[in-house]
ZAZATI-526883 format. One record per residue (C-alpha): residue number from 0; residue in one letter; y, x, z. Coordinates in steps of 0.001 Angstrom, whole numbers, padded with zeros to 6 digits. Example, Ala and Ser with C-alpha at 12.3 -4.5 7.8 and 13.67 -1.06 7.14 Angstrom:
2
   torlo   tilum        c2        c1        c3
       0       A   -004500    012300    007800
       1       S   -001060    013670    007140
//
This chain:
313
   torlo   tilum        c2        c1        c3
       0       X    046879    048624    039493
       1       X    045287    046966    036466
       2       X    045272    048724    033053
       3       X    045759    046224    030228
       4       X    045861    046392    026441
       5       X    047881    043819    024505
       6       X    047479    043419    020741
       7       X    049866    041110    018918
       8       X    049683    040571    015144
       9       X    052060    038266    013251
      10       X    051439    037588    009538
      11       X    053719    035666    007164
      12       X    052339    034684    003717
      13       X    054240    033681    000581
      14       X    053296    032234   -002803
      15       X    055008    035120   -004624
      16       X    056691    038400   -003668
      17       X    059909    037802   -001734
      18       X    062559    039989   -000188
      19       X    063045    040219    003561
      20       X    066183    040174    005645
      21       X    066523    042093    008909
      22       X    063926    041223    011532
      23       X    064394    041313    015295
      24       X    061378    042314    017396
      25       X    061058    041657    021138
      26       X    057626    043203    021624
      27       X    058164    046175    023939
      28       X    058523    045818    027724
      29       X    060611    048088    029898
      30       X    059129    050326    032576
      31       X    059525    049062    036125
      32       X    057927    049422    039548
      33       X    055486    046617    038667
      34       X    054779    047508    035020
      35       X    054292    050972    033529
      36       X    054309    051372    029750
      37       X    051685    054015    028973
      38       X    051703    053904    025170
      39       X    052931    051670    022359
      40       X    051783    051339    018771
      41       X    053549    049516    015974
      42       X    052876    048965    012280
      43       X    054888    047045    009691
      44       X    053730    046123    006196
      45       X    055660    046470    003951
      46       X    057222    049611    005503
      47       X    060619    049312    007153
      48       X    063316    051379    008756
      49       X    063271    050686    012485
      50       X    065891    051305    015138
      51       X    065875    050335    018805
      52       X    068630    048892    020984
      53       X    069030    047362    024430
      54       X    070428    043839    024235
      55       X    072926    042329    026669
      56       X    070098    041620    029137
      57       X    068725    045167    028966
      58       X    065675    044192    026895
      59       X    064241    046679    024397
      60       X    064739    045211    020909
      61       X    063558    046638    017590
      62       X    065617    045975    014456
      63       X    063579    046319    011237
      64       X    065133    046672    007771
      65       X    062747    046155    004848
      66       X    063035    047454    001285
      67       X    061395    045903   -001775
      68       X    059397    042691   -002006
      69       X    055954    041534   -000925
      70       X    053869    038364   -000724
      71       X    052840    039152    002865
      72       X    054705    040458    005888
      73       X    052583    041785    008736
      74       X    053835    043013    012104
      75       X    051252    044535    014449
      76       X    052033    045699    017965
      77       X    049815    047215    020641
      78       X    050813    047862    024249
      79       X    048850    049945    026720
      80       X    050228    049212    030170
      81       X    049523    049453    033877
      82       X    050357    046281    035805
      83       X    051068    046583    039524
      84       X    051040    043427    041629
      85       X    049757    042106    044930
      86       X    046719    039830    044817
      87       X    048495    037594    047325
      88       X    052233    038125    046825
      89       X    054331    038088    049974
      90       X    058047    037556    049393
      91       X    060367    038576    052208
      92       X    063532    036532    051859
      93       X    066767    037207    053669
      94       X    067038    035055    056782
      95       X    069860    032974    055279
      96       X    067800    032238    052126
      97       X    064487    031446    053815
      98       X    065412    027766    054130
      99       X    066992    025442    051561
     100       X    069821    024753    051025
     101       X    071484    028159    051170
     102       X    074503    029710    049483
     103       X    074358    032937    047458
     104       X    076787    035649    048475
     105       X    079987    035922    046458
     106       X    078635    039121    044865
     107       X    075363    037452    043840
     108       X    077154    034406    042445
     109       X    079430    036620    040382
     110       X    076524    038629    038994
     111       X    074279    035621    038344
     112       X    077094    033934    036398
     113       X    075715    031568    033766
     114       X    072189    031914    035123
     115       X    073353    029401    037736
     116       X    074574    026891    035128
     117       X    072632    024096    033462
     118       X    072293    024691    029699
     119       X    070723    021470    028395
     120       X    071974    017928    027929
     121       X    070824    015506    030628
     122       X    073153    012492    030314
     123       X    071073    010274    032594
     124       X    070520    012913    035245
     125       X    066737    012702    034925
     126       X    066123    016432    035392
     127       X    068201    016650    038554
     128       X    066619    013459    039927
     129       X    063160    014920    039282
     130       X    064122    018175    040998
     131       X    065506    016351    044037
     132       X    062075    014793    044655
     133       X    060845    018161    045893
     134       X    063576    018434    048528
     135       X    061628    016661    051262
     136       X    063829    017784    054125
     137       X    067032    019577    055006
     138       X    066509    022314    055858
     139       X    063131    023063    054256
     140       X    061201    026179    053357
     141       X    062660    027683    050171
     142       X    059409    029165    048877
     143       X    057501    025928    049474
     144       X    060144    023930    047603
     145       X    059821    026105    044504
     146       X    056030    026389    044760
     147       X    055742    022589    044950
     148       X    057792    022208    041793
     149       X    055721    024892    040068
     150       X    052446    023172    041038
     151       X    053674    019721    040039
     152       X    054381    020727    036440
     153       X    050827    021973    036006
     154       X    049318    018964    037772
     155       X    051405    016146    036298
     156       X    052050    017217    032698
     157       X    049700    017527    029724
     158       X    049693    020910    028008
     159       X    050281    020218    024318
     160       X    050563    023274    022019
     161       X    052409    022624    018763
     162       X    053304    024435    015558
     163       X    056998    023539    015491
     164       X    059514    026277    016264
     165       X    061766    025783    019262
     166       X    061749    024413    022794
     167       X    062014    020823    023979
     168       X    064950    019808    026122
     169       X    063801    019450    029742
     170       X    064711    015751    029736
     171       X    062457    015314    026702
     172       X    059587    017091    028464
     173       X    059962    014719    031403
     174       X    060011    011709    029083
     175       X    056927    012808    027133
     176       X    055031    014140    030123
     177       X    053759    017000    027981
     178       X    054823    020294    026454
     179       X    054077    023955    025873
     180       X    054575    026923    028178
     181       X    058113    027360    026817
     182       X    058920    023705    027547
     183       X    057533    023964    031074
     184       X    059455    027154    031785
     185       X    062693    025607    030531
     186       X    062127    022481    032631
     187       X    061642    024538    035781
     188       X    064660    026709    035011
     189       X    066958    023718    034583
     190       X    065490    021907    037582
     191       X    065990    024997    039761
     192       X    069538    025428    038472
     193       X    070303    021792    039321
     194       X    069394    022657    042927
     195       X    071706    025679    042931
     196       X    069232    028469    042146
     197       X    069835    031261    039651
     198       X    067048    031244    037050
     199       X    066167    032946    033783
     200       X    063631    032649    030957
     201       X    060799    035167    030518
     202       X    058748    035860    027411
     203       X    055604    037960    027394
     204       X    051836    037676    027573
     205       X    049177    036244    029861
     206       X    045998    038008    030923
     207       X    042991    035733    031419
     208       X    040219    037443    033454
     209       X    037718    034937    032054
     210       X    038071    036485    028595
     211       X    036702    039753    029985
     212       X    033979    038044    031958
     213       X    035626    039035    035243
     214       X    036889    035619    036328
     215       X    035603    032070    036662
     216       X    038738    030074    035964
     217       X    040436    030242    032589
     218       X    044212    030169    032316
     219       X    046287    028083    029917
     220       X    048370    029903    027324
     221       X    046280    033040    026874
     222       X    045603    034108    023285
     223       X    049251    033645    022309
     224       X    052666    034718    023476
     225       X    053475    033167    026837
     226       X    056612    032017    028664
     227       X    057526    031450    032289
     228       X    060615    031788    034468
     229       X    062104    033909    037227
     230       X    064202    032603    040106
     231       X    066517    034829    042121
     232       X    065878    034747    045872
     233       X    067949    037058    048114
     234       X    065727    039597    049812
     235       X    062873    039141    047331
     236       X    064870    039499    044099
     237       X    063576    037903    040914
     238       X    060368    035974    041670
     239       X    058073    034935    038798
     240       X    056975    031294    038478
     241       X    054543    030212    035756
     242       X    054441    026388    035840
     243       X    051833    026285    033065
     244       X    049272    027785    035446
     245       X    050986    027282    038829
     246       X    051113    031069    039257
     247       X    053634    032844    041479
     248       X    054153    036590    041103
     249       X    050763    037116    039479
     250       X    049518    040347    037870
     251       X    048312    038118    034991
     252       X    051931    037790    033808
     253       X    053006    040616    031485
     254       X    056785    040510    031158
     255       X    058303    041704    027875
     256       X    061854    040320    027981
     257       X    064153    038155    030104
     258       X    066969    035987    028739
     259       X    069391    033300    029836
     260       X    068053    030722    027369
     261       X    064771    030203    025420
     262       X    066576    030499    022072
     263       X    067258    034174    022856
     264       X    063612    035063    023474
     265       X    061777    034901    020144
     266       X    059190    037739    019887
     267       X    059697    037983    016094
     268       X    062604    036520    014144
     269       X    064050    037142    010683
     270       X    064520    035724    007215
     271       X    063248    036012    003642
     272       X    064951    035719    000241
     273       X    063190    033054   -001779
     274       X    062646    029333   -002206
     275       X    061504    027108    000680
     276       X    058260    026343   -001158
     277       X    057439    030071   -001335
     278       X    056525    030078    002345
     279       X    052817    029350    002775
     280       X    052567    029758    006526
     281       X    052230    032187    009393
     282       X    049483    033316    011733
     283       X    049825    034846    015199
     284       X    046886    036512    016939
     285       X    047249    037841    020499
     286       X    044589    039456    022657
     287       X    045025    040769    026194
     288       X    042118    042737    027647
     289       X    041660    044860    030733
     290       X    041299    048614    030356
     291       X    042274    051006    027602
     292       X    040862    050542    024108
     293       X    038338    053224    023106
     294       X    039480    056065    020879
     295       X    037206    054800    018106
     296       X    038618    051290    018288
     297       X    042172    052592    018401
     298       X    041531    054789    015366
     299       X    040195    051812    013447
     300       X    043464    049987    013975
     301       X    046203    050723    011424
     302       X    048875    051340    014044
     303       X    051469    054091    014129
     304       X    051964    055468    017614
     305       X    055353    055406    019274
     306       X    058562    054435    017644
     307       X    060221    057211    015581
     308       X    058374    056164    012418
     309       X    056735    052949    011241
     310       X    053935    052900    008681
     311       X    052368    050221    006560
     312       X    049445    048379    008050
//
């Protein structure tokens, strides 16, 4: 078990006071056997009325309604969690799924539904052709097939963070040979789906041991929100693949939400009432550290604990 503290602050700035529409927050993970949520803290400035729902995927989503106007909107979240994972994950697949190709049971296919379907345009079949390169034999080891694809994205593509909102189409990522963590995750999802696997998009955070001085190798994508994918393998369930870092089932991955498509997985989304030129920009600061924050440090933060009320930052 590794205790981790995640702090995520998003700040929007405007040239003059503006009004704010409803905002949707995907910042709180759900408890599971591999992740225990010990405590959460949340602050909104200006103040807002907050209610919580579970979306169609079972994710915990906060809906914030703001009153009045302001020239700055700040959303600060802190998570204190315990992450449980094996240092060397061992995935025990059902005998029928241990080698590729295999066929999901009728029950699994029904439940996976659209998670089996391709979602992006690929008129020239470039994504499927790229995926087929990793099928080096029939039958072949299922886990090695997916691990090879995961490693290849890290090895063969250039990580290229960008300011623009949104996710590249997988065919575009292949053409450019570069992308962000969201682009890489989407490419692997669509490639896996083209081979018949059920796959879904994951948004969350990445712990880098190097930042705490406890590791030698830095990871790519720490210091911001992170994205990866999960692939459903009978017997093992949903297995995490992070093509940005070639990680498989790592404790460094802190899952917040899972969705069918990247467009459904924005950590913070909303609108403002004003002119386009009123928007001056936004800043996102994310830190993930091991251990609990000290009481003094926690007190210095302008967070409100737990969710029944939300205070100004």
